[in-house]
PDB file as gemmi writes it, atoms N, CA and C in Angstrom:
CRYST1    1.000    1.000    1.000  90.00  90.00  90.00 P 1                      
ATOM      1  N   UNK A   1     134.982 118.051  12.987  1.00  0.00           N  
ATOM      2  CA  UNK A   1     134.274 118.211  14.124  1.00  0.00           C  
ATOM      3  C   UNK A   1     132.497 118.272  13.921  1.00  0.00           C  
ATOM      4  N   UNK A   2     131.928 117.502  14.656  1.00  0.00           N  
ATOM      5  CA  UNK A   2     130.418 117.381  14.491  1.00  0.00           C  
ATOM      6  C   UNK A   2     129.872 118.742  15.040  1.00  0.00           C  
ATOM      7  N   UNK A   3     129.296 119.420  14.509  1.00  0.00           N  
ATOM      8  CA  UNK A   3     128.455 120.623  14.970  1.00  0.00           C  
ATOM      9  C   UNK A   3     126.862 120.494  14.746  1.00  0.00           C  
ATOM     10  N   UNK A   4     126.256 120.758  15.627  1.00  0.00           N  
ATOM     11  CA  UNK A   4     124.765 120.732  15.604  1.00  0.00           C  
ATOM     12  C   UNK A   4     124.255 122.071  16.279  1.00  0.00           C  
ATOM     13  N   UNK A   5     123.407 122.724  15.552  1.00  0.00           N  
ATOM     14  CA  UNK A   5     122.978 124.191  16.189  1.00  0.00           C  
ATOM     15  C   UNK A   5     121.439 124.360  16.159  1.00  0.00           C  
ATOM     16  N   UNK A   6     120.829 124.228  17.146  1.00  0.00           N  
ATOM     17  CA  UNK A   6     119.422 124.283  17.107  1.00  0.00           C  
ATOM     18  C   UNK A   6     119.047 125.812  17.479  1.00  0.00           C  
ATOM     19  N   UNK A   7     117.870 126.197  16.811  1.00  0.00           N  
ATOM     20  CA  UNK A   7     117.350 127.365  16.905  1.00  0.00           C  
ATOM     21  C   UNK A   7     115.599 127.389  16.665  1.00  0.00           C  
ATOM     22  N   UNK A   8     115.171 128.460  16.998  1.00  0.00           N  
ATOM     23  CA  UNK A   8     113.700 128.527  16.549  1.00  0.00           C  
ATOM     24  C   UNK A   8     112.748 128.433  17.904  1.00  0.00           C  
ATOM     25  N   UNK A   9     113.359 128.109  19.047  1.00  0.00           N  
ATOM     26  CA  UNK A   9     112.161 127.841  20.193  1.00  0.00           C  
ATOM     27  C   UNK A   9     111.748 129.402  20.593  1.00  0.00           C  
ATOM     28  N   UNK A  10     110.962 129.191  21.596  1.00  0.00           N  
ATOM     29  CA  UNK A  10     110.318 130.377  22.086  1.00  0.00           C  
ATOM     30  C   UNK A  10     109.282 130.235  22.984  1.00  0.00           C  
ATOM     31  N   UNK A  11     108.444 131.240  23.232  1.00  0.00           N  
ATOM     32  CA  UNK A  11     107.207 131.205  24.068  1.00  0.00           C  
ATOM     33  C   UNK A  11     106.033 131.040  23.291  1.00  0.00           C  
ATOM     34  N   UNK A  12     105.233 130.287  23.389  1.00  0.00           N  
ATOM     35  CA  UNK A  12     103.956 130.164  22.594  1.00  0.00           C  
ATOM     36  C   UNK A  12     102.811 129.617  23.404  1.00  0.00           C  
ATOM     37  N   UNK A  13     101.642 130.173  22.802  1.00  0.00           N  
ATOM     38  CA  UNK A  13     100.422 129.590  23.752  1.00  0.00           C  
ATOM     39  C   UNK A  13      99.870 128.324  23.349  1.00  0.00           C  
ATOM     40  N   UNK A  14      99.213 127.558  24.321  1.00  0.00           N  
ATOM     41  CA  UNK A  14      98.677 126.281  24.029  1.00  0.00           C  
ATOM     42  C   UNK A  14      97.974 126.266  22.613  1.00  0.00           C  
ATOM     43  N   UNK A  15      98.178 125.285  21.830  1.00  0.00           N  
ATOM     44  CA  UNK A  15      97.542 125.411  20.446  1.00  0.00           C  
ATOM     45  C   UNK A  15      98.372 126.058  19.381  1.00  0.00           C  
ATOM     46  N   UNK A  16      99.333 126.663  19.633  1.00  0.00           N  
ATOM     47  CA  UNK A  16     100.270 127.338  18.913  1.00  0.00           C  
ATOM     48  C   UNK A  16     101.121 126.465  18.109  1.00  0.00           C  
ATOM     49  N   UNK A  17     102.283 127.076  17.369  1.00  0.00           N  
ATOM     50  CA  UNK A  17     103.151 126.305  16.453  1.00  0.00           C  
ATOM     51  C   UNK A  17     104.429 126.975  16.680  1.00  0.00           C  
ATOM     52  N   UNK A  18     105.382 126.336  16.179  1.00  0.00           N  
ATOM     53  CA  UNK A  18     106.976 126.561  16.025  1.00  0.00           C  
ATOM     54  C   UNK A  18     107.546 125.751  15.083  1.00  0.00           C  
ATOM     55  N   UNK A  19     108.551 126.197  14.603  1.00  0.00           N  
ATOM     56  CA  UNK A  19     109.359 125.479  13.704  1.00  0.00           C  
ATOM     57  C   UNK A  19     110.723 125.486  14.343  1.00  0.00           C  
ATOM     58  N   UNK A  20     111.395 124.504  14.723  1.00  0.00           N  
ATOM     59  CA  UNK A  20     112.664 124.368  14.886  1.00  0.00           C  
ATOM     60  C   UNK A  20     113.696 123.979  13.963  1.00  0.00           C  
ATOM     61  N   UNK A  21     114.786 124.455  13.951  1.00  0.00           N  
ATOM     62  CA  UNK A  21     115.794 123.973  13.063  1.00  0.00           C  
ATOM     63  C   UNK A  21     117.044 123.617  13.440  1.00  0.00           C  
ATOM     64  N   UNK A  22     117.875 122.914  12.870  1.00  0.00           N  
ATOM     65  CA  UNK A  22     119.005 122.439  13.283  1.00  0.00           C  
ATOM     66  C   UNK A  22     120.195 122.526  12.280  1.00  0.00           C  
ATOM     67  N   UNK A  23     120.981 123.309  12.097  1.00  0.00           N  
ATOM     68  CA  UNK A  23     122.113 123.285  11.270  1.00  0.00           C  
ATOM     69  C   UNK A  23     123.250 122.615  11.582  1.00  0.00           C  
ATOM     70  N   UNK A  24     123.695 121.722  10.515  1.00  0.00           N  
ATOM     71  CA  UNK A  24     124.736 120.855  10.888  1.00  0.00           C  
ATOM     72  C   UNK A  24     126.060 120.996  10.028  1.00  0.00           C  
ATOM     73  N   UNK A  25     127.141 120.513  10.567  1.00  0.00           N  
ATOM     74  CA  UNK A  25     128.419 120.579   9.694  1.00  0.00           C  
ATOM     75  C   UNK A  25     129.366 119.288  10.321  1.00  0.00           C  
ATOM     76  N   UNK A  26     130.460 119.006   9.703  1.00  0.00           N  
ATOM     77  CA  UNK A  26     131.310 118.129  10.271  1.00  0.00           C  
ATOM     78  C   UNK A  26     131.231 116.714   9.987  1.00  0.00           C  
ATOM     79  N   UNK A  27     129.956 116.421   9.186  1.00  0.00           N  
ATOM     80  CA  UNK A  27     129.663 114.882   8.778  1.00  0.00           C  
ATOM     81  C   UNK A  27     128.890 114.768   7.522  1.00  0.00           C  
ATOM     82  N   UNK A  28     128.586 113.847   6.962  1.00  0.00           N  
ATOM     83  CA  UNK A  28     127.674 113.745   5.703  1.00  0.00           C  
ATOM     84  C   UNK A  28     126.470 113.548   6.214  1.00  0.00           C  
ATOM     85  N   UNK A  29     125.829 114.820   6.140  1.00  0.00           N  
ATOM     86  CA  UNK A  29     124.359 114.892   6.661  1.00  0.00           C  
ATOM     87  C   UNK A  29     123.375 114.127   5.729  1.00  0.00           C  
ATOM     88  N   UNK A  30     123.681 114.040   4.551  1.00  0.00           N  
ATOM     89  CA  UNK A  30     122.498 113.217   3.719  1.00  0.00           C  
ATOM     90  C   UNK A  30     122.664 111.801   3.790  1.00  0.00           C  
ATOM     91  N   UNK A  31     123.507 111.323   4.636  1.00  0.00           N  
ATOM     92  CA  UNK A  31     123.643 109.829   4.682  1.00  0.00           C  
ATOM     93  C   UNK A  31     123.470 109.424   6.275  1.00  0.00           C  
ATOM     94  N   UNK A  32     122.876 110.564   7.034  1.00  0.00           N  
ATOM     95  CA  UNK A  32     122.869 110.247   8.548  1.00  0.00           C  
ATOM     96  C   UNK A  32     121.582 110.319   8.999  1.00  0.00           C  
ATOM     97  N   UNK A  33     120.928 109.256   9.796  1.00  0.00           N  
ATOM     98  CA  UNK A  33     119.844 109.351  10.348  1.00  0.00           C  
ATOM     99  C   UNK A  33     119.740 110.642  11.533  1.00  0.00           C  
ATOM    100  N   UNK A  34     118.704 111.397  11.481  1.00  0.00           N  
ATOM    101  CA  UNK A  34     118.781 112.360  12.467  1.00  0.00           C  
ATOM    102  C   UNK A  34     117.547 112.480  13.570  1.00  0.00           C  
ATOM    103  N   UNK A  35     117.686 112.859  14.794  1.00  0.00           N  
ATOM    104  CA  UNK A  35     116.877 112.558  15.742  1.00  0.00           C  
ATOM    105  C   UNK A  35     116.610 113.828  16.504  1.00  0.00           C  
ATOM    106  N   UNK A  36     115.259 114.125  16.899  1.00  0.00           N  
ATOM    107  CA  UNK A  36     114.855 115.143  17.761  1.00  0.00           C  
ATOM    108  C   UNK A  36     114.850 114.452  19.279  1.00  0.00           C  
ATOM    109  N   UNK A  37     115.313 115.052  20.167  1.00  0.00           N  
ATOM    110  CA  UNK A  37     114.744 114.608  21.643  1.00  0.00           C  
ATOM    111  C   UNK A  37     114.439 115.732  22.511  1.00  0.00           C  
ATOM    112  N   UNK A  38     113.840 115.529  23.691  1.00  0.00           N  
ATOM    113  CA  UNK A  38     113.617 116.909  24.570  1.00  0.00           C  
ATOM    114  C   UNK A  38     113.806 116.286  25.813  1.00  0.00           C  
ATOM    115  N   UNK A  39     114.067 117.477  26.750  1.00  0.00           N  
ATOM    116  CA  UNK A  39     114.148 117.175  28.146  1.00  0.00           C  
ATOM    117  C   UNK A  39     113.476 118.271  28.979  1.00  0.00           C  
ATOM    118  N   UNK A  40     112.567 117.951  29.657  1.00  0.00           N  
ATOM    119  CA  UNK A  40     111.833 118.935  30.566  1.00  0.00           C  
ATOM    120  C   UNK A  40     112.616 119.057  31.977  1.00  0.00           C  
ATOM    121  N   UNK A  41     112.336 120.058  32.689  1.00  0.00           N  
ATOM    122  CA  UNK A  41     112.962 120.193  34.163  1.00  0.00           C  
ATOM    123  C   UNK A  41     112.571 119.039  34.942  1.00  0.00           C  
ATOM    124  N   UNK A  42     113.453 118.321  35.669  1.00  0.00           N  
ATOM    125  CA  UNK A  42     113.256 117.245  36.489  1.00  0.00           C  
ATOM    126  C   UNK A  42     113.073 116.000  35.830  1.00  0.00           C  
ATOM    127  N   UNK A  43     113.178 115.949  34.458  1.00  0.00           N  
ATOM    128  CA  UNK A  43     112.592 114.631  33.586  1.00  0.00           C  
ATOM    129  C   UNK A  43     113.990 114.174  32.924  1.00  0.00           C  
ATOM    130  N   UNK A  44     113.871 113.112  32.520  1.00  0.00           N  
ATOM    131  CA  UNK A  44     114.832 112.278  31.937  1.00  0.00           C  
ATOM    132  C   UNK A  44     114.681 112.750  30.253  1.00  0.00           C  
ATOM    133  N   UNK A  45     115.612 112.665  29.510  1.00  0.00           N  
ATOM    134  CA  UNK A  45     115.691 112.912  28.122  1.00  0.00           C  
ATOM    135  C   UNK A  45     114.818 111.891  27.363  1.00  0.00           C  
ATOM    136  N   UNK A  46     113.853 112.542  26.472  1.00  0.00           N  
ATOM    137  CA  UNK A  46     112.865 111.700  25.684  1.00  0.00           C  
ATOM    138  C   UNK A  46     113.004 111.816  24.362  1.00  0.00           C  
ATOM    139  N   UNK A  47     112.857 110.768  23.674  1.00  0.00           N  
ATOM    140  CA  UNK A  47     112.961 110.659  22.273  1.00  0.00           C  
ATOM    141  C   UNK A  47     111.831 111.240  21.584  1.00  0.00           C  
ATOM    142  N   UNK A  48     111.827 111.955  20.600  1.00  0.00           N  
ATOM    143  CA  UNK A  48     110.692 112.725  20.182  1.00  0.00           C  
ATOM    144  C   UNK A  48     110.540 112.260  18.580  1.00  0.00           C  
ATOM    145  N   UNK A  49     111.316 112.194  17.569  1.00  0.00           N  
ATOM    146  CA  UNK A  49     111.457 111.784  16.354  1.00  0.00           C  
ATOM    147  C   UNK A  49     112.743 111.506  15.739  1.00  0.00           C  
ATOM    148  N   UNK A  50     112.644 110.639  14.598  1.00  0.00           N  
ATOM    149  CA  UNK A  50     113.905 110.278  13.974  1.00  0.00           C  
ATOM    150  C   UNK A  50     113.253 110.256  12.444  1.00  0.00           C  
ATOM    151  N   UNK A  51     114.454 110.762  11.546  1.00  0.00           N  
ATOM    152  CA  UNK A  51     114.098 110.756  10.081  1.00  0.00           C  
ATOM    153  C   UNK A  51     115.359 109.874   9.509  1.00  0.00           C  
ATOM    154  N   UNK A  52     115.132 109.075   8.854  1.00  0.00           N  
ATOM    155  CA  UNK A  52     116.201 108.273   8.161  1.00  0.00           C  
ATOM    156  C   UNK A  52     116.803 108.718   7.065  1.00  0.00           C  
ATOM    157  N   UNK A  53     117.902 108.456   6.608  1.00  0.00           N  
ATOM    158  CA  UNK A  53     118.451 109.107   5.642  1.00  0.00           C  
ATOM    159  C   UNK A  53     118.211 108.406   4.170  1.00  0.00           C  
ATOM    160  N   UNK A  54     118.273 106.839   4.209  1.00  0.00           N  
ATOM    161  CA  UNK A  54     118.190 106.219   3.073  1.00  0.00           C  
ATOM    162  C   UNK A  54     116.960 106.569   2.299  1.00  0.00           C  
ATOM    163  N   UNK A  55     115.860 106.757   2.888  1.00  0.00           N  
ATOM    164  CA  UNK A  55     114.433 106.541   2.383  1.00  0.00           C  
ATOM    165  C   UNK A  55     113.545 107.638   2.784  1.00  0.00           C  
ATOM    166  N   UNK A  56     114.150 108.492   3.909  1.00  0.00           N  
ATOM    167  CA  UNK A  56     113.397 109.667   4.301  1.00  0.00           C  
ATOM    168  C   UNK A  56     112.335 109.119   5.409  1.00  0.00           C  
ATOM    169  N   UNK A  57     112.218 107.711   5.581  1.00  0.00           N  
ATOM    170  CA  UNK A  57     111.307 107.440   6.552  1.00  0.00           C  
ATOM    171  C   UNK A  57     111.246 107.745   7.895  1.00  0.00           C  
ATOM    172  N   UNK A  58     110.161 108.203   8.559  1.00  0.00           N  
ATOM    173  CA  UNK A  58     109.952 109.066   9.751  1.00  0.00           C  
ATOM    174  C   UNK A  58     109.454 108.222  10.924  1.00  0.00           C  
ATOM    175  N   UNK A  59     109.776 108.571  12.236  1.00  0.00           N  
ATOM    176  CA  UNK A  59     109.171 107.685  13.443  1.00  0.00           C  
ATOM    177  C   UNK A  59     108.902 108.904  14.407  1.00  0.00           C  
ATOM    178  N   UNK A  60     107.811 108.623  15.135  1.00  0.00           N  
ATOM    179  CA  UNK A  60     107.524 109.596  16.119  1.00  0.00           C  
ATOM    180  C   UNK A  60     107.056 109.032  17.583  1.00  0.00           C  
ATOM    181  N   UNK A  61     107.321 109.536  18.596  1.00  0.00           N  
ATOM    182  CA  UNK A  61     106.998 109.167  19.816  1.00  0.00           C  
ATOM    183  C   UNK A  61     105.383 109.501  19.777  1.00  0.00           C  
ATOM    184  N   UNK A  62     104.695 108.288  20.505  1.00  0.00           N  
ATOM    185  CA  UNK A  62     103.273 108.508  20.507  1.00  0.00           C  
ATOM    186  C   UNK A  62     102.679 109.826  21.054  1.00  0.00           C  
ATOM    187  N   UNK A  63     103.413 110.540  21.739  1.00  0.00           N  
ATOM    188  CA  UNK A  63     103.073 111.952  22.734  1.00  0.00           C  
ATOM    189  C   UNK A  63     102.871 113.023  21.557  1.00  0.00           C  
ATOM    190  N   UNK A  64     103.506 112.741  20.474  1.00  0.00           N  
ATOM    191  CA  UNK A  64     103.775 113.906  19.302  1.00  0.00           C  
ATOM    192  C   UNK A  64     103.054 113.491  18.116  1.00  0.00           C  
ATOM    193  N   UNK A  65     103.006 112.162  17.984  1.00  0.00           N  
ATOM    194  CA  UNK A  65     102.201 111.663  16.625  1.00  0.00           C  
ATOM    195  C   UNK A  65     101.071 112.668  16.212  1.00  0.00           C  
ATOM    196  N   UNK A  66     101.176 113.028  14.929  1.00  0.00           N  
ATOM    197  CA  UNK A  66     100.068 113.683  14.429  1.00  0.00           C  
ATOM    198  C   UNK A  66     100.021 115.335  14.747  1.00  0.00           C  
ATOM    199  N   UNK A  67     101.122 115.457  15.582  1.00  0.00           N  
ATOM    200  CA  UNK A  67     101.215 117.114  16.045  1.00  0.00           C  
ATOM    201  C   UNK A  67     102.343 117.523  15.438  1.00  0.00           C  
ATOM    202  N   UNK A  68     103.532 116.840  15.651  1.00  0.00           N  
ATOM    203  CA  UNK A  68     104.899 117.309  15.139  1.00  0.00           C  
ATOM    204  C   UNK A  68     105.429 116.677  13.835  1.00  0.00           C  
ATOM    205  N   UNK A  69     106.098 117.369  12.870  1.00  0.00           N  
ATOM    206  CA  UNK A  69     106.470 116.766  11.633  1.00  0.00           C  
ATOM    207  C   UNK A  69     108.098 117.045  11.509  1.00  0.00           C  
ATOM    208  N   UNK A  70     108.797 115.904  11.482  1.00  0.00           N  
ATOM    209  CA  UNK A  70     110.137 116.134  11.261  1.00  0.00           C  
ATOM    210  C   UNK A  70     110.523 115.982   9.836  1.00  0.00           C  
ATOM    211  N   UNK A  71     111.509 116.954   9.269  1.00  0.00           N  
ATOM    212  CA  UNK A  71     112.011 116.819   7.913  1.00  0.00           C  
ATOM    213  C   UNK A  71     113.402 117.295   7.982  1.00  0.00           C  
ATOM    214  N   UNK A  72     113.858 117.061   6.525  1.00  0.00           N  
ATOM    215  CA  UNK A  72     115.207 117.476   6.465  1.00  0.00           C  
ATOM    216  C   UNK A  72     115.455 117.996   5.077  1.00  0.00           C  
ATOM    217  N   UNK A  73     116.452 118.936   4.896  1.00  0.00           N  
ATOM    218  CA  UNK A  73     116.976 119.584   3.525  1.00  0.00           C  
ATOM    219  C   UNK A  73     118.284 119.124   3.550  1.00  0.00           C  
ATOM    220  N   UNK A  74     118.697 118.253   2.651  1.00  0.00           N  
ATOM    221  CA  UNK A  74     119.896 117.797   2.589  1.00  0.00           C  
ATOM    222  C   UNK A  74     120.946 118.521   1.891  1.00  0.00           C  
ATOM    223  N   UNK A  75     120.259 119.497   0.962  1.00  0.00           N  
ATOM    224  CA  UNK A  75     121.107 120.541   0.172  1.00  0.00           C  
ATOM    225  C   UNK A  75     121.595 121.586   1.208  1.00  0.00           C  
ATOM    226  N   UNK A  76     120.998 121.795   2.254  1.00  0.00           N  
ATOM    227  CA  UNK A  76     121.255 122.782   3.262  1.00  0.00           C  
ATOM    228  C   UNK A  76     121.937 122.204   4.713  1.00  0.00           C  
ATOM    229  N   UNK A  77     122.139 120.943   4.632  1.00  0.00           N  
ATOM    230  CA  UNK A  77     122.382 120.106   5.821  1.00  0.00           C  
ATOM    231  C   UNK A  77     121.730 120.570   7.139  1.00  0.00           C  
ATOM    232  N   UNK A  78     120.310 120.777   6.914  1.00  0.00           N  
ATOM    233  CA  UNK A  78     119.775 121.284   7.833  1.00  0.00           C  
ATOM    234  C   UNK A  78     118.416 120.469   8.333  1.00  0.00           C  
ATOM    235  N   UNK A  79     118.086 120.340   9.513  1.00  0.00           N  
ATOM    236  CA  UNK A  79     117.100 119.326  10.027  1.00  0.00           C  
ATOM    237  C   UNK A  79     115.946 120.206  10.544  1.00  0.00           C  
ATOM    238  N   UNK A  80     114.536 119.825  10.610  1.00  0.00           N  
ATOM    239  CA  UNK A  80     113.520 120.679  10.994  1.00  0.00           C  
ATOM    240  C   UNK A  80     112.672 119.731  11.785  1.00  0.00           C  
ATOM    241  N   UNK A  81     112.064 120.585  12.925  1.00  0.00           N  
ATOM    242  CA  UNK A  81     110.981 119.813  13.686  1.00  0.00           C  
ATOM    243  C   UNK A  81     109.788 120.939  13.500  1.00  0.00           C  
ATOM    244  N   UNK A  82     108.443 120.518  12.937  1.00  0.00           N  
ATOM    245  CA  UNK A  82     107.437 121.587  12.901  1.00  0.00           C  
ATOM    246  C   UNK A  82     106.616 121.026  14.118  1.00  0.00           C  
ATOM    247  N   UNK A  83     106.097 121.910  14.937  1.00  0.00           N  
ATOM    248  CA  UNK A  83     105.548 121.612  16.262  1.00  0.00           C  
ATOM    249  C   UNK A  83     104.150 122.538  16.102  1.00  0.00           C  
ATOM    250  N   UNK A  84     103.096 121.537  16.089  1.00  0.00           N  
ATOM    251  CA  UNK A  84     101.938 122.179  15.855  1.00  0.00           C  
ATOM    252  C   UNK A  84     101.023 121.706  17.032  1.00  0.00           C  
ATOM    253  N   UNK A  85      99.753 122.661  17.355  1.00  0.00           N  
ATOM    254  CA  UNK A  85      98.773 122.223  18.434  1.00  0.00           C  
ATOM    255  C   UNK A  85      99.698 121.785  19.562  1.00  0.00           C  
ATOM    256  N   UNK A  86     100.460 122.689  19.989  1.00  0.00           N  
ATOM    257  CA  UNK A  86     101.419 122.641  21.290  1.00  0.00           C  
ATOM    258  C   UNK A  86     100.502 122.727  22.543  1.00  0.00           C  
ATOM    259  N   UNK A  87     101.076 121.763  23.307  1.00  0.00           N  
ATOM    260  CA  UNK A  87     100.382 121.758  24.736  1.00  0.00           C  
ATOM    261  C   UNK A  87     101.384 122.094  25.838  1.00  0.00           C  
ATOM    262  N   UNK A  88     100.947 122.563  27.062  1.00  0.00           N  
ATOM    263  CA  UNK A  88     102.040 122.684  28.090  1.00  0.00           C  
ATOM    264  C   UNK A  88     103.121 121.646  28.128  1.00  0.00           C  
ATOM    265  N   UNK A  89     102.344 120.481  28.149  1.00  0.00           N  
ATOM    266  CA  UNK A  89     103.431 119.395  28.341  1.00  0.00           C  
ATOM    267  C   UNK A  89     104.594 119.247  27.331  1.00  0.00           C  
ATOM    268  N   UNK A  90     104.614 119.948  26.260  1.00  0.00           N  
ATOM    269  CA  UNK A  90     105.662 119.999  25.383  1.00  0.00           C  
ATOM    270  C   UNK A  90     106.747 120.766  25.636  1.00  0.00           C  
ATOM    271  N   UNK A  91     106.477 121.601  26.634  1.00  0.00           N  
ATOM    272  CA  UNK A  91     107.629 122.517  27.140  1.00  0.00           C  
ATOM    273  C   UNK A  91     108.867 121.666  27.418  1.00  0.00           C  
ATOM    274  N   UNK A  92     109.799 122.209  26.952  1.00  0.00           N  
ATOM    275  CA  UNK A  92     111.281 121.381  27.224  1.00  0.00           C  
ATOM    276  C   UNK A  92     112.361 121.928  26.430  1.00  0.00           C  
ATOM    277  N   UNK A  93     113.506 121.401  26.648  1.00  0.00           N  
ATOM    278  CA  UNK A  93     114.622 121.940  26.100  1.00  0.00           C  
ATOM    279  C   UNK A  93     114.819 120.996  24.858  1.00  0.00           C  
ATOM    280  N   UNK A  94     114.625 121.448  23.472  1.00  0.00           N  
ATOM    281  CA  UNK A  94     114.776 120.362  22.336  1.00  0.00           C  
ATOM    282  C   UNK A  94     116.108 120.340  21.829  1.00  0.00           C  
ATOM    283  N   UNK A  95     116.416 119.014  21.451  1.00  0.00           N  
ATOM    284  CA  UNK A  95     117.759 118.964  21.047  1.00  0.00           C  
ATOM    285  C   UNK A  95     117.856 118.082  19.736  1.00  0.00           C  
ATOM    286  N   UNK A  96     118.641 118.369  18.758  1.00  0.00           N  
ATOM    287  CA  UNK A  96     118.817 117.369  17.700  1.00  0.00           C  
ATOM    288  C   UNK A  96     120.109 116.744  17.798  1.00  0.00           C  
ATOM    289  N   UNK A  97     120.268 115.519  17.148  1.00  0.00           N  
ATOM    290  CA  UNK A  97     121.179 114.578  17.462  1.00  0.00           C  
ATOM    291  C   UNK A  97     121.479 113.963  16.552  1.00  0.00           C  
ATOM    292  N   UNK A  98     122.758 112.999  16.411  1.00  0.00           N  
ATOM    293  CA  UNK A  98     123.123 112.097  15.515  1.00  0.00           C  
ATOM    294  C   UNK A  98     124.211 111.357  16.197  1.00  0.00           C  
ATOM    295  N   UNK A  99     124.327 110.116  16.032  1.00  0.00           N  
ATOM    296  CA  UNK A  99     125.068 109.222  16.627  1.00  0.00           C  
ATOM    297  C   UNK A  99     125.147 109.566  18.056  1.00  0.00           C  
ATOM    298  N   UNK A 100     126.324 109.835  18.600  1.00  0.00           N  
ATOM    299  CA  UNK A 100     126.348 110.117  20.193  1.00  0.00           C  
ATOM    300  C   UNK A 100     126.501 111.588  20.362  1.00  0.00           C  
ATOM    301  N   UNK A 101     126.100 112.459  19.406  1.00  0.00           N  
ATOM    302  CA  UNK A 101     126.332 113.908  19.542  1.00  0.00           C  
ATOM    303  C   UNK A 101     124.898 114.514  19.434  1.00  0.00           C  
ATOM    304  N   UNK A 102     124.886 115.587  20.320  1.00  0.00           N  
ATOM    305  CA  UNK A 102     123.647 116.512  20.373  1.00  0.00           C  
ATOM    306  C   UNK A 102     124.003 118.125  20.415  1.00  0.00           C  
ATOM    307  N   UNK A 103     123.186 118.879  20.053  1.00  0.00           N  
ATOM    308  CA  UNK A 103     123.609 120.215  20.079  1.00  0.00           C  
ATOM    309  C   UNK A 103     123.328 120.704  21.393  1.00  0.00           C  
ATOM    310  N   UNK A 104     123.086 122.084  21.575  1.00  0.00           N  
ATOM    311  CA  UNK A 104     122.985 122.695  22.711  1.00  0.00           C  
ATOM    312  C   UNK A 104     121.556 122.889  23.126  1.00  0.00           C  
ATOM    313  N   UNK A 105     120.693 122.751  22.374  1.00  0.00           N  
ATOM    314  CA  UNK A 105     119.366 122.833  22.479  1.00  0.00           C  
ATOM    315  C   UNK A 105     118.518 124.168  22.252  1.00  0.00           C  
ATOM    316  N   UNK A 106     117.366 124.132  21.953  1.00  0.00           N  
ATOM    317  CA  UNK A 106     116.606 125.464  22.240  1.00  0.00           C  
ATOM    318  C   UNK A 106     115.240 125.259  22.779  1.00  0.00           C  
ATOM    319  N   UNK A 107     115.123 126.052  23.436  1.00  0.00           N  
ATOM    320  CA  UNK A 107     114.039 126.126  24.700  1.00  0.00           C  
ATOM    321  C   UNK A 107     112.596 126.343  24.033  1.00  0.00           C  
ATOM    322  N   UNK A 108     111.678 125.485  24.192  1.00  0.00           N  
ATOM    323  CA  UNK A 108     110.404 125.606  23.924  1.00  0.00           C  
ATOM    324  C   UNK A 108     109.569 125.738  25.194  1.00  0.00           C  
ATOM    325  N   UNK A 109     108.618 126.720  25.245  1.00  0.00           N  
ATOM    326  CA  UNK A 109     107.890 127.128  26.536  1.00  0.00           C  
ATOM    327  C   UNK A 109     106.508 127.160  26.001  1.00  0.00           C  
ATOM    328  N   UNK A 110     105.506 126.479  26.488  1.00  0.00           N  
ATOM    329  CA  UNK A 110     104.306 126.534  26.060  1.00  0.00           C  
ATOM    330  C   UNK A 110     103.278 127.013  27.148  1.00  0.00           C  
ATOM    331  N   UNK A 111     102.822 128.127  27.256  1.00  0.00           N  
ATOM    332  CA  UNK A 111     101.994 128.809  28.049  1.00  0.00           C  
ATOM    333  C   UNK A 111     101.123 129.813  27.925  1.00  0.00           C  
ATOM    334  N   UNK A 112      99.975 129.857  28.582  1.00  0.00           N  
ATOM    335  CA  UNK A 112      99.086 130.774  28.402  1.00  0.00           C  
ATOM    336  C   UNK A 112      99.428 132.193  29.286  1.00  0.00           C  
TER     337      UNK A 112                                                      
END                                                                             
């Protein structure tokens, strides 16, 4: 059974930073592309970033490019998302995902 568990969200001021983690099990993490997405209240799910398994190549949505960094630790079966220079519009529930599965999410709130 695929399990994805996000953590690390919280309340942060604009310009602040957070590190999100996603612990995984039930599949071969080291061979699986992984994705972060987010959903703000009243809005549709938005793709944020992907990290590929074969070469570690990364991709970002234009709205987060240069501020967010996706990474993975294959030894720990864990995915990360470093969020820097946060803006109020980054407030959302953040999900990690693979294939058709995603976790329960972790809430990020950016507010002064």
